[in-house]
py3Dmol code that shows the C-alpha trace and the ligand (Angstrom):
import py3Dmol

protein = """\
ATOM      1  CA  MET A   1      -0.027   0.016  -0.042  1.00  0.00           C
ATOM      2  CA  ASP A   2       1.464   3.356  -0.977  1.00  0.00           C
ATOM      3  CA  HIS A   3      -0.150   5.138   1.987  1.00  0.00           C
ATOM      4  CA  ASP A   4       0.015   5.411   5.732  1.00  0.00           C
ATOM      5  CA  ILE A   5      -2.770   4.145   8.017  1.00  0.00           C
ATOM      6  CA  LYS A   6      -5.091   7.047   7.027  1.00  0.00           C
ATOM      7  CA  ALA A   7      -5.941   5.062   3.932  1.00  0.00           C
ATOM      8  CA  ILE A   8      -7.430   2.227   6.058  1.00  0.00           C
ATOM      9  CA  ASP A   9     -11.162   2.440   6.746  1.00  0.00           C
ATOM     10  CA  TRP A  10     -11.349   0.684  10.096  1.00  0.00           C
ATOM     11  CA  LYS A  11     -15.094   0.263  10.022  1.00  0.00           C
ATOM     12  CA  THR A  12     -14.753  -1.446   6.642  1.00  0.00           C
ATOM     13  CA  LEU A  13     -12.279  -3.860   8.029  1.00  0.00           C
ATOM     14  CA  ALA A  14     -14.505  -4.529  11.040  1.00  0.00           C
ATOM     15  CA  SER A  15     -17.655  -5.050   8.974  1.00  0.00           C
ATOM     16  CA  ALA A  16     -15.681  -7.352   6.579  1.00  0.00           C
ATOM     17  CA  GLY A  17     -14.996  -9.626   9.552  1.00  0.00           C
ATOM     18  CA  VAL A  18     -11.650  -8.385  11.147  1.00  0.00           C
ATOM     19  CA  ARG A  19     -11.879  -8.776  14.873  1.00  0.00           C
ATOM     20  CA  GLY A  20      -8.965  -6.559  15.816  1.00  0.00           C
ATOM     21  CA  VAL A  21      -5.760  -4.935  14.645  1.00  0.00           C
ATOM     22  CA  VAL A  22      -2.159  -5.195  15.613  1.00  0.00           C
ATOM     23  CA  LEU A  23      -0.218  -1.946  14.889  1.00  0.00           C
ATOM     24  CA  ASP A  24       3.539  -1.637  14.502  1.00  0.00           C
ATOM     25  CA  LYS A  25       4.850   1.421  16.292  1.00  0.00           C
ATOM     26  CA  ASP A  26       7.927   3.077  14.570  1.00  0.00           C
ATOM     27  CA  ASN A  27       7.108   4.532  11.245  1.00  0.00           C
ATOM     28  CA  THR A  28       3.624   3.113  11.349  1.00  0.00           C
ATOM     29  CA  ILE A  29       1.807   5.132  14.019  1.00  0.00           C
ATOM     30  CA  THR A  30       4.718   7.205  15.395  1.00  0.00           C
ATOM     31  CA  LEU A  31       7.768   8.704  14.063  1.00  0.00           C
ATOM     32  CA  PRO A  32      10.825   6.638  14.905  1.00  0.00           C
ATOM     33  CA  TYR A  33      11.423   6.671  18.694  1.00  0.00           C
ATOM     34  CA  SER A  34       8.593   9.138  19.300  1.00  0.00           C
ATOM     35  CA  ARG A  35       6.281   8.377  22.188  1.00  0.00           C
ATOM     36  CA  THR A  36       3.219  10.146  20.799  1.00  0.00           C
ATOM     37  CA  VAL A  37       1.104   9.196  17.828  1.00  0.00           C
ATOM     38  CA  TYR A  38       2.225  11.079  14.745  1.00  0.00           C
ATOM     39  CA  LEU A  39      -0.096  14.035  14.643  1.00  0.00           C
ATOM     40  CA  PRO A  40      -1.551  13.530  11.140  1.00  0.00           C
ATOM     41  CA  LEU A  41      -2.549   9.940  12.225  1.00  0.00           C
ATOM     42  CA  VAL A  42      -4.167  10.760  15.540  1.00  0.00           C
ATOM     43  CA  ASN A  43      -7.739  10.652  14.182  1.00  0.00           C
ATOM     44  CA  SER A  44      -7.052   7.370  12.299  1.00  0.00           C
ATOM     45  CA  VAL A  45      -5.813   5.748  15.521  1.00  0.00           C
ATOM     46  CA  ARG A  46      -8.875   7.039  17.366  1.00  0.00           C
ATOM     47  CA  ALA A  47     -11.084   5.668  14.627  1.00  0.00           C
ATOM     48  CA  ALA A  48      -9.357   2.272  14.896  1.00  0.00           C
ATOM     49  CA  LEU A  49      -9.949   2.210  18.730  1.00  0.00           C
ATOM     50  CA  SER A  50     -13.546   3.124  18.241  1.00  0.00           C
ATOM     51  CA  ALA A  51     -14.205   0.587  15.456  1.00  0.00           C
ATOM     52  CA  PHE A  52     -12.643  -2.378  17.363  1.00  0.00           C
ATOM     53  CA  GLY A  53     -12.563  -1.325  20.984  1.00  0.00           C
ATOM     54  CA  THR A  54      -9.438  -0.834  23.166  1.00  0.00           C
ATOM     55  CA  ASP A  55      -9.246  -4.593  23.865  1.00  0.00           C
ATOM     56  CA  ASN A  56      -8.913  -5.401  20.228  1.00  0.00           C
ATOM     57  CA  VAL A  57      -6.133  -2.952  19.223  1.00  0.00           C
ATOM     58  CA  VAL A  58      -2.550  -3.433  20.328  1.00  0.00           C
ATOM     59  CA  VAL A  59       0.822  -1.984  19.491  1.00  0.00           C
ATOM     60  CA  PHE A  60       3.349  -4.559  18.699  1.00  0.00           C
ATOM     61  CA  SER A  61       6.846  -3.049  18.679  1.00  0.00           C
ATOM     62  CA  ASN A  62      10.319  -4.408  18.294  1.00  0.00           C
ATOM     63  CA  SER A  63      11.485  -1.754  20.824  1.00  0.00           C
ATOM     64  CA  ALA A  64       8.888  -1.165  23.474  1.00  0.00           C
ATOM     65  CA  GLY A  65       7.618  -4.371  25.052  1.00  0.00           C
ATOM     66  CA  SER A  66      10.456  -6.371  23.417  1.00  0.00           C
ATOM     67  CA  ALA A  67      13.493  -8.109  24.897  1.00  0.00           C
ATOM     68  CA  ASP A  68      15.316  -4.750  24.896  1.00  0.00           C
ATOM     69  CA  ASP A  69      12.719  -3.183  27.120  1.00  0.00           C
ATOM     70  CA  VAL A  70      13.981  -3.866  30.661  1.00  0.00           C
ATOM     71  CA  GLY A  71      11.026  -4.390  33.059  1.00  0.00           C
ATOM     72  CA  PHE A  72       8.676  -3.288  30.185  1.00  0.00           C
ATOM     73  CA  ALA A  73       9.102   0.305  31.435  1.00  0.00           C
ATOM     74  CA  GLU A  74       8.870   1.684  27.922  1.00  0.00           C
ATOM     75  CA  ALA A  75       5.834  -0.403  27.121  1.00  0.00           C
ATOM     76  CA  ASP A  76       4.061   0.976  30.198  1.00  0.00           C
ATOM     77  CA  SER A  77       4.932   4.617  29.585  1.00  0.00           C
ATOM     78  CA  LEU A  78       4.204   4.293  25.874  1.00  0.00           C
ATOM     79  CA  SER A  79       0.859   2.739  26.528  1.00  0.00           C
ATOM     80  CA  ALA A  80      -0.013   5.624  28.859  1.00  0.00           C
ATOM     81  CA  MET A  81       1.221   8.237  26.265  1.00  0.00           C
ATOM     82  CA  LEU A  82      -0.444   6.592  23.218  1.00  0.00           C
ATOM     83  CA  GLY A  83      -3.658   5.551  25.008  1.00  0.00           C
ATOM     84  CA  ILE A  84      -3.339   2.103  23.381  1.00  0.00           C
ATOM     85  CA  PRO A  85      -2.285  -1.178  24.969  1.00  0.00           C
ATOM     86  CA  VAL A  86       1.391  -2.088  24.046  1.00  0.00           C
ATOM     87  CA  LEU A  87       2.123  -5.769  23.887  1.00  0.00           C
ATOM     88  CA  LYS A  88       4.699  -7.037  26.395  1.00  0.00           C
ATOM     89  CA  HIS A  89       6.159  -9.846  24.325  1.00  0.00           C
ATOM     90  CA  GLY A  90       9.766  -9.942  25.390  1.00  0.00           C
ATOM     91  CA  GLY A  91      10.910 -10.985  21.958  1.00  0.00           C
ATOM     92  CA  LYS A  92      11.201  -9.559  18.455  1.00  0.00           C
ATOM     93  CA  LYS A  93       9.045  -9.854  15.426  1.00  0.00           C
ATOM     94  CA  PRO A  94       8.659 -12.198  13.566  1.00  0.00           C
ATOM     95  CA  ASP A  95       8.448 -13.993  16.922  1.00  0.00           C
ATOM     96  CA  GLY A  96       5.789 -13.096  19.405  1.00  0.00           C
ATOM     97  CA  ALA A  97       2.638 -14.900  18.181  1.00  0.00           C
ATOM     98  CA  ASP A  98       2.000 -16.618  21.515  1.00  0.00           C
ATOM     99  CA  ALA A  99       2.121 -13.343  23.511  1.00  0.00           C
ATOM    100  CA  LEU A 100      -0.283 -11.849  20.963  1.00  0.00           C
ATOM    101  CA  LYS A 101      -2.714 -14.726  21.212  1.00  0.00           C
ATOM    102  CA  ALA A 102      -2.567 -14.483  24.973  1.00  0.00           C
ATOM    103  CA  HIS A 103      -3.257 -10.787  24.802  1.00  0.00           C
ATOM    104  CA  PHE A 104      -6.403 -11.341  22.719  1.00  0.00           C
ATOM    105  CA  GLY A 105      -7.416 -14.289  24.835  1.00  0.00           C
ATOM    106  CA  LEU A 106      -7.183 -16.710  21.949  1.00  0.00           C
ATOM    107  CA  PRO A 107      -6.908 -20.378  22.873  1.00  0.00           C
ATOM    108  CA  ASP A 108      -3.408 -21.898  22.350  1.00  0.00           C
ATOM    109  CA  ALA A 109      -4.748 -24.763  20.364  1.00  0.00           C
ATOM    110  CA  SER A 110      -6.365 -22.517  17.830  1.00  0.00           C
ATOM    111  CA  ASP A 111      -3.663 -22.325  15.183  1.00  0.00           C
ATOM    112  CA  ASP A 112      -5.763 -19.945  13.063  1.00  0.00           C
ATOM    113  CA  GLY A 113      -6.633 -17.784  16.047  1.00  0.00           C
ATOM    114  CA  LEU A 114      -4.959 -14.753  14.538  1.00  0.00           C
ATOM    115  CA  ALA A 115      -6.580 -15.217  11.090  1.00  0.00           C
ATOM    116  CA  SER A 116      -9.321 -12.766  11.954  1.00  0.00           C
ATOM    117  CA  TYR A 117      -6.780 -10.051  13.045  1.00  0.00           C
ATOM    118  CA  ALA A 118      -5.008  -7.578  10.857  1.00  0.00           C
ATOM    119  CA  MET A 119      -1.257  -6.907  11.193  1.00  0.00           C
ATOM    120  CA  ILE A 120      -0.300  -3.417  10.016  1.00  0.00           C
ATOM    121  CA  GLY A 121       3.283  -2.163   9.780  1.00  0.00           C
ATOM    122  CA  ASP A 122       5.900  -0.542   7.537  1.00  0.00           C
ATOM    123  CA  ARG A 123       8.558  -3.386   7.464  1.00  0.00           C
ATOM    124  CA  HIS A 124       8.623  -6.493   5.215  1.00  0.00           C
ATOM    125  CA  LEU A 125      10.985  -8.512   7.324  1.00  0.00           C
ATOM    126  CA  THR A 126       9.263  -7.985  10.629  1.00  0.00           C
ATOM    127  CA  ASP A 127       5.685  -6.906  10.279  1.00  0.00           C
ATOM    128  CA  VAL A 128       4.716  -8.544   6.919  1.00  0.00           C
ATOM    129  CA  VAL A 129       6.627 -11.728   7.697  1.00  0.00           C
ATOM    130  CA  PHE A 130       4.964 -11.905  11.146  1.00  0.00           C
ATOM    131  CA  GLY A 131       1.477 -11.282   9.802  1.00  0.00           C
ATOM    132  CA  ASN A 132       1.698 -13.696   6.933  1.00  0.00           C
ATOM    133  CA  ALA A 133       3.416 -16.424   9.000  1.00  0.00           C
ATOM    134  CA  ASN A 134       0.522 -16.265  11.433  1.00  0.00           C
ATOM    135  CA  GLY A 135      -2.236 -16.295   8.797  1.00  0.00           C
ATOM    136  CA  MET A 136      -3.215 -12.643   9.491  1.00  0.00           C
ATOM    137  CA  LEU A 137      -4.615 -10.133   7.044  1.00  0.00           C
ATOM    138  CA  THR A 138      -1.378  -8.197   6.604  1.00  0.00           C
ATOM    139  CA  ILE A 139      -1.217  -4.596   5.365  1.00  0.00           C
ATOM    140  CA  LYS A 140       2.098  -2.929   4.670  1.00  0.00           C
ATOM    141  CA  THR A 141       2.180   0.824   5.011  1.00  0.00           C
ATOM    142  CA  GLU A 142       4.765   3.185   3.678  1.00  0.00           C
ATOM    143  CA  LEU A 143       7.242   4.605   6.205  1.00  0.00           C
ATOM    144  CA  LEU A 144       6.389   7.982   7.716  1.00  0.00           C
ATOM    145  CA  SER A 145       9.824   9.555   7.826  1.00  0.00           C
ATOM    146  CA  THR A 146      13.485   8.636   7.497  1.00  0.00           C
ATOM    147  CA  GLU A 147      14.348  11.187  10.128  1.00  0.00           C
ATOM    148  CA  ASN A 148      15.646   9.547  13.306  1.00  0.00           C
ATOM    149  CA  ASP A 149      15.181   6.154  11.670  1.00  0.00           C
ATOM    150  CA  ASN A 150      17.166   3.373  13.199  1.00  0.00           C
ATOM    151  CA  GLN A 151      20.308   2.877  11.071  1.00  0.00           C
ATOM    152  CA  VAL A 152      20.022  -0.813  10.854  1.00  0.00           C
ATOM    153  CA  ALA A 153      16.267  -0.644  10.086  1.00  0.00           C
ATOM    154  CA  SER A 154      16.986   1.961   7.414  1.00  0.00           C
ATOM    155  CA  ILE A 155      19.593  -0.305   5.607  1.00  0.00           C
ATOM    156  CA  MET A 156      17.442  -3.411   6.067  1.00  0.00           C
ATOM    157  CA  ARG A 157      14.400  -1.650   4.653  1.00  0.00           C
ATOM    158  CA  ARG A 158      16.194  -0.952   1.349  1.00  0.00           C
ATOM    159  CA  TYR A 159      17.270  -4.535   0.979  1.00  0.00           C
ATOM    160  CA  GLU A 160      13.803  -5.807   2.023  1.00  0.00           C
ATOM    161  CA  ALA A 161      12.114  -3.625  -0.593  1.00  0.00           C
ATOM    162  CA  LYS A 162      14.423  -4.794  -3.341  1.00  0.00           C
ATOM    163  CA  TYR A 163      14.174  -8.415  -2.363  1.00  0.00           C
ATOM    164  CA  ALA A 164      10.353  -8.257  -2.002  1.00  0.00           C
ATOM    165  CA  ALA A 165      10.097  -6.648  -5.467  1.00  0.00           C
ATOM    166  CA  LYS A 166      12.383  -9.419  -6.907  1.00  0.00           C
ATOM    167  CA  LEU A 167      10.245 -12.174  -5.302  1.00  0.00           C
ATOM    168  CA  VAL A 168       7.137 -10.673  -6.734  1.00  0.00           C
ATOM    169  CA  ALA A 169       8.792 -10.344 -10.177  1.00  0.00           C
ATOM    170  CA  ASP A 170       9.755 -14.049  -9.936  1.00  0.00           C
ATOM    171  CA  GLY A 171       6.134 -14.871  -9.479  1.00  0.00           C
ATOM    172  CA  LEU A 172       5.882 -15.259  -5.750  1.00  0.00           C
ATOM    173  CA  SER A 173       2.885 -13.727  -3.979  1.00  0.00           C
ATOM    174  CA  ALA A 174       1.641 -13.197  -0.459  1.00  0.00           C
ATOM    175  CA  PRO A 175      -0.272 -16.143   0.966  1.00  0.00           C
ATOM    176  CA  ASP A 176      -3.908 -15.988   0.220  1.00  0.00           C
ATOM    177  CA  HIS A 177      -6.168 -14.714   2.959  1.00  0.00           C
ATOM    178  CA  PRO A 178      -9.935 -14.978   2.699  1.00  0.00           C
ATOM    179  CA  LEU A 179     -10.408 -11.389   3.865  1.00  0.00           C
ATOM    180  CA  ALA A 180      -7.882 -10.069   1.338  1.00  0.00           C
ATOM    181  CA  ASN A 181     -10.414 -10.934  -1.348  1.00  0.00           C
ATOM    182  CA  HIS A 182     -13.356  -9.245   0.335  1.00  0.00           C
ATOM    183  CA  PRO A 183     -14.581  -6.699  -2.244  1.00  0.00           C
ATOM    184  CA  ASP A 184     -14.703  -3.860   0.319  1.00  0.00           C
ATOM    185  CA  ILE A 185     -11.203  -4.486   1.440  1.00  0.00           C
ATOM    186  CA  VAL A 186      -9.921  -4.895  -2.099  1.00  0.00           C
ATOM    187  CA  THR A 187     -11.469  -1.531  -2.959  1.00  0.00           C
ATOM    188  CA  MET A 188     -10.139   0.161   0.142  1.00  0.00           C
ATOM    189  CA  LEU A 189      -6.531  -1.086  -0.263  1.00  0.00           C
ATOM    190  CA  SER A 190      -6.472  -0.577  -4.068  1.00  0.00           C
ATOM    191  CA  THR A 191      -4.147   2.341  -4.905  1.00  0.00           C
ATOM    192  CA  THR A 192      -6.163   2.885  -8.104  1.00  0.00           C
ATOM    193  CA  PRO A 193      -9.634   4.267  -7.723  1.00  0.00           C
ATOM    194  CA  PRO A 194     -12.421   1.689  -8.213  1.00  0.00           C
ATOM    195  CA  PRO A 195     -14.148   1.753 -11.706  1.00  0.00           C
ATOM    196  CA  PRO A 196     -17.305   3.981 -11.745  1.00  0.00           C
ATOM    197  CA  LYS A 197     -20.517   2.033 -11.097  1.00  0.00           C
ATOM    198  CA  PRO A 198     -22.544   1.670 -14.279  1.00  0.00           C
TER     199      PRO A 198
END
"""
ligand_1 = """\
1
MG
Mg 8.065 0.067 12.005
"""
view = py3Dmol.view(width=600, height=400)
view.addModel(protein, "pdb")
view.setStyle({"model": 0}, {"cartoon": {"style": "trace"}})
view.addModel(ligand_1, "xyz")
view.setStyle({"model": 1}, {"stick": {}})
view.zoomTo()
view.show()
């Protein structure tokens, strides 16, 4: 998707059958290392919370709440600042599915428990791999800013984008997801406007 989360109509996702959303933090809803939602996205985040309820929206970051976050202090303060729960997973995407399932109260045995949740993030190797590996509806957004971006992330991002483009050119595509074919979602995520109705 060539847009940020503003292009996502949360109510459309919900009415199509998505039960909740998992949001990456850096460059998805905040500028890198910022503890407040990026101002142009505040209304969109509010709309997500109102469409799904606070219990069904969570921030899943590879910094706050990860193995690097001692005592989950950053997750707690971030959660207070953002007004959204921040997952305390103690790992790094693409790991973390069990913590996410536990957060949403999904039974362990249910392998497709996350299938009705959407993963939204700006990175192929973390967010998209995680979402697709766990059968989620996965939406990749464009990064918000290169300012303050983590150096490793910035280098990786370039390689990921090139590699993903090559895989697509070689005929590989994302795993099929039933919700990805829902006409309302197809229309919403399409970068070209839908054809006019006859
Ligand atoms: Mg990110």
